[in-house]
MIGU-593190 format. One line per field, with one value per residue (C-alpha): residue in one letter; x, y, z. Coordinates in steps of 0.5 Angstrom, whole numbers, plus 500, padded with zeros to 3 digits. Each point is the difference from the previous one (the first is absolute). Layout:
<atoms>
aa: c(A | ...)
x: c(X | ...)
y: c(Y | ...)
z: c(Z | ...)
</atoms>
This chain:
<atoms>
aa: c(M | S | S | S | G | L | N | M | S | R | R | I | R | R | T | P | F | T | N | K | V | E | E | C | G | V | T | G | F | S | V | V | N | H | M | L | L | P | K | A | F | K | K | S | V | E | E | D | Y | W | H | L | R | T | S | V | Q | L | W | D | V | S | V | Q | R | Q | V | Q | I | E | G | P | D | A | E | S | L | V | Q | R | M | T | P | R | S | I | K | G | M | K | I | K | K | C | F | Y | I | P | V | I | D | E | N | A | G | M | I | N | D | P | V | L | L | K | L | N | E | N | K | F | W | L | S | I | A | D | S | D | V | L | L | W | A | K | G | L | A | I | G | S | N | L | K | V | K | I | E | E | P | D | V | Y | P | L | A | I | Q | G | P | K | A | E | D | L | M | A | K | I | F | G | E | E | V | R | S | I | K | F | F | N | F | G | L | F | N | F | E | G | T | E | Q | V | I | A | R | A | G | Y | S | K | Q | G | G | F | E | I | Y | F | K | G | Y | E | L | G | E | K | L | W | D | T | I | W | K | A | G | K | E | F | D | I | S | P | G | C | P | N | L | I | E | R | I | E | G | G | L | M | S | Y | G | N | D | F | T | R | E | N | N | P | L | E | C | N | L | E | M | Y | C | A | K | D | S | Q | H | D | F | I | G | K | A | A | L | N | E | I | R | K | D | G | I | K | Q | K | I | R | G | I | I | F | D | G | D | P | C | P | T | C | T | K | P | F | P | V | Y | S | N | N | K | I | K | I | G | Q | I | T | S | G | I | Y | S | P | R | L | K | K | N | I | G | L | S | M | I | L | K | D | Y | W | N | I | G | N | E | V | I | V | E | T | S | D | N | K | L | R | T | G | T | I | S | S | L | P | F | E | E)
x: c(500 | 506 | 500 | 493 | 503 | 493 | 501 | 495 | 495 | 493 | 497 | 503 | 497 | 503 | 496 | 499 | 505 | 505 | 505 | 499 | 501 | 506 | 503 | 498 | 505 | 495 | 504 | 495 | 494 | 494 | 495 | 493 | 494 | 506 | 502 | 506 | 499 | 506 | 502 | 506 | 504 | 507 | 498 | 498 | 494 | 500 | 502 | 494 | 495 | 502 | 500 | 493 | 497 | 503 | 500 | 497 | 502 | 499 | 498 | 499 | 495 | 498 | 500 | 493 | 497 | 492 | 495 | 495 | 493 | 495 | 493 | 493 | 501 | 507 | 497 | 497 | 507 | 504 | 494 | 501 | 507 | 500 | 497 | 500 | 493 | 501 | 493 | 499 | 508 | 501 | 503 | 508 | 500 | 505 | 498 | 505 | 497 | 502 | 500 | 498 | 500 | 495 | 503 | 500 | 508 | 503 | 501 | 502 | 499 | 499 | 497 | 494 | 499 | 493 | 501 | 493 | 494 | 502 | 508 | 504 | 508 | 503 | 507 | 503 | 505 | 504 | 496 | 496 | 493 | 499 | 499 | 496 | 495 | 500 | 498 | 495 | 497 | 500 | 497 | 495 | 498 | 501 | 500 | 507 | 507 | 506 | 507 | 506 | 500 | 506 | 500 | 507 | 499 | 505 | 500 | 502 | 500 | 502 | 498 | 502 | 496 | 494 | 504 | 504 | 493 | 497 | 506 | 499 | 493 | 497 | 496 | 494 | 505 | 499 | 493 | 501 | 498 | 503 | 498 | 497 | 503 | 499 | 502 | 505 | 504 | 507 | 502 | 493 | 499 | 495 | 503 | 497 | 503 | 498 | 502 | 503 | 506 | 504 | 502 | 497 | 504 | 494 | 501 | 497 | 500 | 500 | 497 | 504 | 497 | 505 | 506 | 504 | 499 | 502 | 507 | 497 | 496 | 506 | 504 | 494 | 499 | 508 | 501 | 494 | 502 | 507 | 498 | 496 | 507 | 497 | 503 | 499 | 497 | 496 | 496 | 504 | 500 | 501 | 494 | 496 | 501 | 499 | 493 | 498 | 499 | 500 | 504 | 496 | 504 | 504 | 496 | 494 | 498 | 495 | 500 | 498 | 493 | 498 | 498 | 507 | 503 | 496 | 495 | 493 | 498 | 499 | 497 | 493 | 496 | 494 | 502 | 494 | 504 | 503 | 507 | 505 | 502 | 494 | 498 | 507 | 502 | 493 | 503 | 506 | 497 | 495 | 506 | 505 | 507 | 506 | 505 | 500 | 505 | 504 | 505 | 506 | 505 | 507 | 506 | 508 | 504 | 497 | 498 | 503 | 496 | 494 | 501 | 497 | 495 | 502 | 497 | 495 | 500 | 496 | 504 | 499 | 503 | 494 | 500 | 494 | 502 | 506 | 502 | 499 | 502 | 505 | 504 | 504 | 496 | 504 | 494 | 498 | 507 | 497 | 500 | 493 | 497 | 493 | 498 | 494 | 499 | 496 | 494 | 502 | 506 | 497 | 498 | 504 | 505 | 502 | 507 | 503 | 507 | 503 | 505 | 504 | 504 | 507 | 497 | 499 | 494 | 497 | 494 | 494 | 493 | 493 | 498 | 494 | 501 | 502 | 506 | 499 | 506)
y: c(500 | 505 | 501 | 503 | 506 | 499 | 500 | 494 | 500 | 497 | 506 | 497 | 494 | 494 | 495 | 493 | 500 | 505 | 495 | 497 | 507 | 501 | 493 | 503 | 506 | 506 | 506 | 505 | 500 | 506 | 500 | 500 | 499 | 499 | 494 | 498 | 501 | 497 | 506 | 497 | 494 | 499 | 501 | 507 | 503 | 499 | 493 | 499 | 503 | 496 | 494 | 502 | 500 | 494 | 495 | 499 | 504 | 498 | 507 | 500 | 505 | 499 | 508 | 500 | 499 | 497 | 504 | 495 | 503 | 494 | 500 | 502 | 507 | 499 | 501 | 507 | 502 | 499 | 503 | 506 | 500 | 501 | 503 | 494 | 496 | 493 | 498 | 493 | 499 | 492 | 496 | 498 | 507 | 505 | 508 | 506 | 505 | 507 | 501 | 508 | 504 | 506 | 505 | 494 | 500 | 493 | 496 | 494 | 496 | 492 | 494 | 498 | 492 | 497 | 494 | 499 | 504 | 503 | 500 | 504 | 501 | 507 | 499 | 506 | 505 | 504 | 504 | 498 | 497 | 496 | 506 | 504 | 494 | 499 | 507 | 500 | 494 | 502 | 507 | 497 | 494 | 495 | 493 | 497 | 498 | 503 | 497 | 499 | 492 | 496 | 500 | 501 | 501 | 497 | 502 | 496 | 505 | 499 | 496 | 494 | 501 | 496 | 493 | 501 | 500 | 495 | 495 | 501 | 501 | 496 | 502 | 504 | 506 | 501 | 502 | 505 | 507 | 506 | 504 | 493 | 495 | 493 | 496 | 495 | 495 | 500 | 495 | 499 | 508 | 503 | 506 | 506 | 501 | 506 | 501 | 507 | 504 | 506 | 500 | 499 | 494 | 495 | 496 | 498 | 502 | 495 | 503 | 495 | 498 | 496 | 504 | 493 | 497 | 506 | 498 | 493 | 504 | 504 | 493 | 497 | 506 | 501 | 492 | 500 | 506 | 498 | 497 | 507 | 504 | 503 | 506 | 504 | 506 | 506 | 506 | 502 | 508 | 500 | 495 | 503 | 507 | 498 | 497 | 506 | 497 | 505 | 499 | 503 | 505 | 501 | 502 | 502 | 501 | 502 | 507 | 497 | 498 | 494 | 504 | 503 | 493 | 498 | 496 | 503 | 493 | 498 | 507 | 499 | 507 | 497 | 495 | 499 | 497 | 505 | 500 | 504 | 506 | 500 | 507 | 502 | 496 | 503 | 507 | 498 | 497 | 506 | 505 | 496 | 498 | 504 | 494 | 493 | 495 | 499 | 496 | 504 | 498 | 504 | 500 | 499 | 495 | 495 | 505 | 500 | 496 | 504 | 500 | 507 | 502 | 503 | 507 | 501 | 506 | 503 | 503 | 507 | 498 | 499 | 494 | 496 | 493 | 495 | 493 | 496 | 494 | 500 | 495 | 498 | 495 | 496 | 497 | 507 | 503 | 506 | 503 | 499 | 503 | 501 | 507 | 504 | 505 | 507 | 500 | 505 | 496 | 492 | 499 | 494 | 502 | 507 | 502 | 500 | 501 | 496 | 501 | 494 | 500 | 500 | 508 | 498 | 503 | 495 | 501 | 495 | 499 | 498 | 493 | 496 | 494 | 495 | 501 | 497 | 499)
z: c(500 | 501 | 492 | 501 | 504 | 505 | 507 | 502 | 506 | 501 | 497 | 493 | 499 | 496 | 496 | 499 | 494 | 503 | 501 | 493 | 497 | 503 | 498 | 493 | 500 | 502 | 500 | 503 | 503 | 501 | 506 | 498 | 505 | 505 | 497 | 495 | 493 | 495 | 496 | 496 | 498 | 497 | 493 | 497 | 500 | 492 | 501 | 505 | 495 | 494 | 504 | 503 | 493 | 497 | 506 | 507 | 507 | 507 | 504 | 508 | 500 | 507 | 501 | 497 | 507 | 500 | 504 | 502 | 501 | 502 | 503 | 498 | 498 | 497 | 493 | 502 | 503 | 494 | 496 | 504 | 499 | 492 | 495 | 496 | 500 | 503 | 499 | 497 | 501 | 500 | 504 | 498 | 496 | 501 | 499 | 499 | 504 | 503 | 507 | 501 | 506 | 502 | 495 | 495 | 501 | 498 | 506 | 496 | 494 | 502 | 497 | 503 | 501 | 502 | 504 | 501 | 501 | 507 | 499 | 496 | 499 | 498 | 497 | 502 | 498 | 505 | 504 | 507 | 497 | 506 | 505 | 495 | 499 | 508 | 501 | 495 | 503 | 507 | 498 | 496 | 505 | 495 | 502 | 497 | 502 | 497 | 500 | 496 | 499 | 500 | 492 | 496 | 492 | 496 | 493 | 494 | 494 | 492 | 494 | 503 | 506 | 498 | 498 | 507 | 504 | 496 | 501 | 508 | 501 | 494 | 494 | 503 | 502 | 492 | 501 | 505 | 496 | 501 | 506 | 503 | 505 | 502 | 506 | 499 | 505 | 502 | 505 | 503 | 500 | 496 | 497 | 496 | 493 | 495 | 493 | 502 | 501 | 500 | 493 | 493 | 498 | 503 | 506 | 507 | 507 | 505 | 507 | 504 | 507 | 504 | 502 | 502 | 493 | 497 | 498 | 498 | 495 | 497 | 499 | 497 | 495 | 499 | 498 | 495 | 497 | 498 | 493 | 499 | 502 | 506 | 503 | 507 | 499 | 502 | 497 | 494 | 499 | 493 | 499 | 505 | 497 | 493 | 502 | 503 | 507 | 506 | 506 | 506 | 504 | 494 | 494 | 504 | 508 | 504 | 497 | 493 | 498 | 496 | 494 | 500 | 500 | 494 | 504 | 497 | 499 | 507 | 502 | 496 | 499 | 502 | 506 | 504 | 506 | 506 | 501 | 504 | 496 | 495 | 501 | 499 | 494 | 497 | 501 | 497 | 494 | 499 | 500 | 496 | 502 | 500 | 498 | 498 | 500 | 493 | 497 | 497 | 495 | 500 | 496 | 502 | 503 | 505 | 506 | 507 | 505 | 502 | 508 | 500 | 495 | 493 | 499 | 494 | 496 | 494 | 494 | 503 | 507 | 504 | 505 | 498 | 504 | 502 | 498 | 507 | 496 | 495 | 496 | 493 | 497 | 495 | 496 | 498 | 500 | 504 | 507 | 503 | 506 | 504 | 502 | 502 | 494 | 501 | 496 | 495 | 498 | 501 | 492 | 497 | 496 | 503 | 500 | 507 | 503 | 506 | 504 | 503 | 506 | 496 | 498 | 493 | 497 | 495 | 495 | 501 | 498 | 504 | 499 | 501 | 505 | 500 | 495 | 493 | 495)
</atoms>
C-alpha cells in the first residue's frame, strides 16, 4: 500500500478484493465513499484503453456502495428522491436516476435496482446518500429500514465479458438484457449479476455479497479469464470521456441541476409524482438553464493530466467554462474533454480556446456526447 501514498486508517476501507488487486500490481488508489478504488496498474492508460476495447478486464468497484431501502414505504421514499418516475418498474430491473435536493441540485446519480416490491438498492457515486435517505424517511415518518448492506460490486468489462461470464455462471447469463439483473449461484450463495458497468464496451457487474468469499470469486474469474486475455483494470479515463460518462464530484456537483447534466429524459415535464426539488426544477425549466455539459475536441500535442480544470474561452477571450475531465484520445487522435459551457456558446461546432496546465492555448470545438469518430 506504500505506493499509493495513502495514510491508512479505519476511515479508509479495504475491499474483499484489495489483496488481489495488490497482487496484480496496482500502482495507485483513489478513495470513493470512504473505500479504496484502484486507479492504475503497471501499464499506461492508453495501453489499458486498447485492452479494454478488445478483451476483458476485472475491476474492483466495491466503492459503488449500496443504499438499501426496505419496507412497505420503500418505493414511496425512492420516488420522493428522484424526478424519474419508477411507477411500474419491474423486479430485476435497473434504472439510472438523478437524485436531487430541494433546490434541484444533484446529490447523486445512482443506478437503482429493484430486488422485490419492498426492497431497492441505490448503487451510488461519491456522496452520502444513506444519510440523506435516512433524514427523508425520519422527517416523513416512513416505514422503511435503510442500511448499507455487505455488498461489493465487481465489474467484468469488455467485448469478451459475456463469454467469460457464461463460462463461469452458465449460458443463462447471456439472456440478461442491458440494465437488468439475474440471480446466480456462487459457492452456494445467491448473487445479483447485472448487465451494466462504467464503460461503453459492454459487460457485467456482480453485486457480490459475502466478504469472506471475495478472493475465491476473484480467483475463479481470473482463472477462467486467461483464455480471454483477462487483465486487472479500473474505469479508464480515455474510454469514460469518449463515452460521455460523467463523474459526480468532478464533472458536476450539487451546484448543478439535472437539466445542465443532459438528464432531461429523466425529468419529465408532466411528471405526476411528487419529489424533493420538484418546484425548484420546474422553475429552472421555466427560466431556462444557463449552462450545459458538452464535449470539447481540442488540438495540440497530448494534453497534460487534468488534475486542475482547464479554462475554456470564446474567441473573444470570455471565459465560458472549464474542462473538468480531459485527456488525449489515441483513437480520435485529438484531445477531448467534458465541460459545462455557457448557453450562448454551447452550440455544437462552436470554436473555443482551451488553456491547458502547461500554459498552452489550444483551439477547439464544441462537440456532442458521446464523442464520435
